N, C-alpha and C positions, 0 to 999 in steps of 0.2 A: 244096778250098775255093776256090782260084784259078780253076778251071774254073767253079764255080757263080757266083762273083761277076762273071766275065767274061760269062757267059750273062746274068745279071741286069741288068748294065749295058748290055749290047746291047739288051735289051727295053725298058728305060727310055729309052735313047736314041731308040728308034724309036717308042715309043708314049706316053710321058709328055709331054702338052702344057705349055705355059707356065702357070704358076700362075693368071694371069688366066682363061686358057681353061679350067683345072681348076675353078675357082670358078664360072664361067658354067655349066658342065655340071652341077655340083653343084646350083646354083640350079634349073635345069630338072628335074633328077632329084627333088628334094625337092617341087617344084611338082606334079609327076606323082603322087608317092606320097601327097601330102596330099589330092589330089582322089580318089584311088582308095582310100585306106585309112581316110579320116575323113569326117565329115559336111560338110567344107568345100567349096564350090562353087569353080569356077575364079576367079570374081570375089573370093570370100572369100580365096583364097590370094594373089592380086594385092594386096589390101589388106593382109594379114598382112605380105607382103613389103615394101611400101612403108612401113607403119607402123614396122617394125623397121629399116629401112635405115640410120637415123642413130643407132640404139641403142647403139653402141660408139664414138661420137665421143670421149668423155672418154679411153677406154682406147686408141683410135687414137692420140690426142695423147700419151699416156704412152709408148706403143711408139716413136712418132717421136722422142721426147726420149731414150729410153733408148739408141736407136741412135744419134742424132747426138751427144748428150753423151758417150756411150762412145767413140765415134770420135774425137771432139775431144780427149777425154783421152789416147787412146792415141797419138795423133800429136804430143802435146806432147813437147818434148826430154827432160824428165825421165822420162816414162813410157816413151818409146820406148827409152831406155837401160835401164830396169828390165826391160822385156819382152826386149830384145836380150840381157842378160845371162842371164835365165832360159832364153832359147832355146838359149844355149851349152851347156846341159846335155845337149841332143840330139846325140849323136855319129854316129848312122846313122839310115837311114830307119825301121828297126824301133823304135829307142828314141824317135824322134820321134813315132810313132803312139802308143806306150804313154804317153808324157808328156802329150800333148795330150789324150788320153782321160781320163787320171787327173785332171788339173788341171780338166778341164771338168766331170767328174763331181762333184768336191768342191765346185767353185764353184756349180754348180746345186743342189747339196744345201743350201748355205748361202743362196743366193737365186737364183731363175730368172732374173731379168732380169739380174743381174750375170753370172751364169754364161753365159747365152746370148751376150752381147756379148764378155766376156773370153776365153771359149773360142775364138771366131772370130778375134779379134785376135792371141791367142797363136799360133794356128795359122799365120796369116798371117806372123807374125815368125819362127817356125821355118822356114817355107818359104823364107825368105830366107837361112837359114844352111845347111839340109840340101837342097841343090838337087835331089838325086836321089830325094827322097820324092815319092810320088804325091799331087799337090796336091788332087785330088778326094777320096781317101780321108782325107787329113789334115783337110779341112773337114768330111767326113761324121763323122769321129772327134770333132771338136769339138762337132758337133750332137748326137752320140749321148749325151753327158753330160745333155742335156735329159730323158732317160727318168726321171731320178732326183727331179725337182724336187718332185712332189707328195707324195713320201715324206719330203721334208726340212724344213728349218726354215721355209720360206716356203709350205708347202703351203696353198692357200686354204681347202680343204675342212676339214682338222683344226683350222686355226686359228680358222675361222668358228664351229665347234661348240664350241670351247673358250672362246668369248666369251658373256658374259651376255646374255640377251635376244636371242639369234640367232633367225632366222625360224622355227626347228623346235624351239625350246627347249620348248615346251609338250608335245611328243610325246617328245622324247629326252632332255631336260634338258641341262644343260652337261657336255660330255665333256672331261675334261682330256687334255692331250697324252701323259700317261703310258700312256693307252690307245690312242693313235693313233701319232703320230710316233716315240714312245719305247717302243712295245709290243714285245715279244719277236719276233712274226712280221714286223713292219715292219723292225726292225733287221736281221733274218736276210736280208730281201729286199734291203736297201740294200747290205749288206756283200757279199752274193753278186753283185750287179750291179757294184759297184766292182771286183771281182776279175775277173769274166768278161767284161765289155764290153771293157776294154782288150785282153784276150787274143784275143777275137774279132776286133777290128779289126786286130790285128797278123796274124792268120792270113789276112785277107783282102788282105794286100799283094800286088800284082800282080807278076809276072815283070818283070825290067828292060826287055825289049822292049816290055812292054804298059803301062809306067809313064808316067803323064801329069805330066811335070815342067813347071815354069814358070820363065820367066826372072826372076830376083830384081829386076831393074830395073823390071819391070812391076808389082811390088808396093809400090813407093815412093809414098808420098802426099805430092805436093808442095804446100805451103801458099803461095800467091801473096800477096807483100807489095808494096805499092806502093813504088816507088822514093822516096827522100827528096827533099823539095823543097828548093830553094835558100833559099827563105824560110820560116822556121817561124813558125806562127800560134799564138796560144792554144788553139785547137781541136787543133792537131797535138800540142801538149805534153800535152794530156789524153789524146788517143788513144794516146800513147806512154808514159803514166804508170804506171810500176810500183806507185807508192803507191796508185793508185785500185784496182788489181786486188787488192793486198794487204788493203785495207780491207774490199772485198767478201768476201774470203776469211775475214777475221776474223768478219765478221758471220754468214757461213754456219757457220763453226766453233763459234761460241758456241751457235747454234741446235741444231746437232747434239749438242752435249755436253748441252745441256738436255733434248733429245728422249730420249736414251739414259738419262739419269740418272732421268727421271721415268717412262718407259714400258718400260725394260728393253730387251732385244735386238729391238726391233720394227723390223726392216730390210724395210719395206714397198717397194713400187715407186717411190713418190714420194720416200722417203728415199734410195733408190739413185740416182735421177735427180738429186736435189740434191747427193749426193756427187760423182757425175761432173761436174756443173756447177761446183762450187766449186773442185775439184781442177783441172779444165780451165782455169778462170779463173786460178788461181794459178800453174799450171805453164807456161802460155804467157806469163806475164810482163806482157804489156801488153794493153789492150783491142783494139789493132789487130791484134795476132797472134791473139787469141782470136777475133775476128770473121772474119779471114781462114780460120781453121781451120773454123769453122762453115760458111763458104761451100763448102769442100771436102767436108765431111761430110754436108751436107744433100742433095747429089746422090744419095745412097744410099737416101734415104727414100721414093722414088716409089712403089715396090710396095706398101708398107704404106699409104700415104695412100689409094691409089684400090682397094685390094683388100679392105681390112678392112670397108668399109660393105656390100659383098656378103655377107661372112660374117654381118654383123649382119641382113641381110635374111633369109638362110637361117635364122638363129636365131629371127627373128620368125615365120617360117612353121612351124617345128618346134615351137615353143611354143604359139602362139595356135591352131593347128589341132589340137593334142593328138598329133601324129605322134610326138614323142619319147616320149609316154607309152605309145602303142601299141607302140613298139619295146621299151620296157622290159618291158611286160606279157607279150610273147612269151616272155622269159626267166624271168620270174616263174612263168608257168604250167608250166614244166617243171622247177623247182627243188624240191629237198627241203632240209631243215635243214642237211645236210652239204654240199650242192653250192650253196647259195644265195650264198655269198661269191664262189664261182668265176663263177657266171652274172651275178652283179652287175658283176663285173669285165668280162666279155665284152660285157654290154649297154652298159656305160659306154664301152667302146672303140668300139662301133658308133655310138653316139650322137655321140661325140667327132668323127667325121668331118664332122658337120653343125652341131655346136654346140661349136667348139673354144675354149671358155672355161671354166675350172674353176668359177668362180662361177656362171655361167649354167647349166651343166650340172647342178650340184648343185641349183639351184632347180627345174629341170625334173624330175629323177629322184627327188630326196629324198622327196616325198610318196608315190610308189608304192613305193619300195624300203623305206622305213622301216616302212610299213604291212604289207608282206610279211614284213619281218624280225620285226615283233612277233607275227604269226600263227605264224611258223615257229620262234620261239623263238631267233632268232639275234641276237648282240649288235649294238647300234646302232653302236658304234664300229667294228667289223670291217666292217659294211655300208658306212659312210661311207668307210673306207680303200679298200675293193674299188673303189668308185666313182672315188675319187682316183686309184688306180693305173690304172683303165681309161682316165681321161682323159689321163694322162701317155703310156700305152702306144702308142696309134695316132698320137700326134704324130710318131713316127718316119716315117710315110708320108704325113703331112698337111702340105702345103707352107705352110699358114697361119704356124706358128711358126718354119719354116725361112727365112722371107723376110729377117729381120734378118742371119742369118748369111751368106746367099747375097748380100745387098747388100754387106756387108763384103768378102767374098771374091771378089766379081765372077764368081760362077758362076751356073749355072741349076739348077733343081730337078732335072733329070734327070741332071746330073752327079754327085749324091750319093745319090739315092734307091735305085740298085742296091745300094749298100752298106747303107743304112738298112733295107732289107727284112730283112736277116739279123740286125740288131740287134733289129727287131721280134720276130722268131720266137724269138731266144734269150731276150729279156726276157719274152716272153709265157710261156715254159716256167718261168722262174724265179719270176715272180710268181704264177704259177698253183700252183706247188708250194708257195710260202710261204703263200698263202691257204688252200690245201686241207689241208695237213698240219700247220700250226703254229697 
């Protein structure tokens, strides 16, 4: 295993470009495929690209906030102490890899936005304690937990089809989570991944001579606070007011209690962001410290701000040209009733390279896959979960979702993707077996 991962890392280091270059190449590839495989002209594809370019603005802002607010929370004195205490559980490089993998998997199963940020922050804190662990593998292990998100409590597809009047209710009705998230086959897949992924990450640990360790001092996040003035103004008192922060905290707490009391365990991305925000405000104590922490954290968000619109443009070309439908129909044409969930999974994994959004991918593939499921006599719920798992699967080698973790860790995509390839292979086998045999 060590030989294979060393070989994989060497290939990624040599050939995997920066995520921006990667998305630029994907853009040109989709443009060419759209012209060659659909009725769209080159000008049509340009228009599809431009029309879709700003289609993810709301989601982009959510991702920026989940990264910045999560980062702000993590560097607060209270939360840093909590993470540091938990990190003390790791006594060796092997236990560090296992612990980060397990925590990330559980966190992502609860909520993908929460898990994506907390996993990377926890890994960074452990790296300060266990200085002999391979830092690249540690961050890759934190990101590997993301494989589980669409089979968990915040999976966008199963939650969507469990909602009354969802876009495809006329075809498939309302599908309860007992048939998706809490179905036997899905629970088997989730449990198998929770057990196998940490063990795989542990097996990929390099030899001491090949270990990429990092100086703990380089992982410290310094929050710069202006020095106190000789003369304190009313504005200074407000900026250093603990009471003001606590009042905002109470406001947020009351809203959160009301939200969960009336809507149940609805831990959507906006609620996760609000939790991060409110806790960050309270834990930093004063508005001045909170704002200084934001100034530190926002430096990590550049990749998301300028790359997500390109993915929105790709999605626009895939959807408007019908290219996503063409790809899905390839797999439908070779499917039988027995193999249809499996090929739906593979089709979704392919489409996910170009439409890395669970909701967006479901909107594109659902009409084709649900119609095929009806003709073949395959359950709608299993078809939906096959697409959900396909969407999660190829995220392991798609830099789109790795950007927040990479920004927190200060690494490049090529630093972790050599390890993520093997998580992709393992999870592909586990999910395939779960969908085919159960």
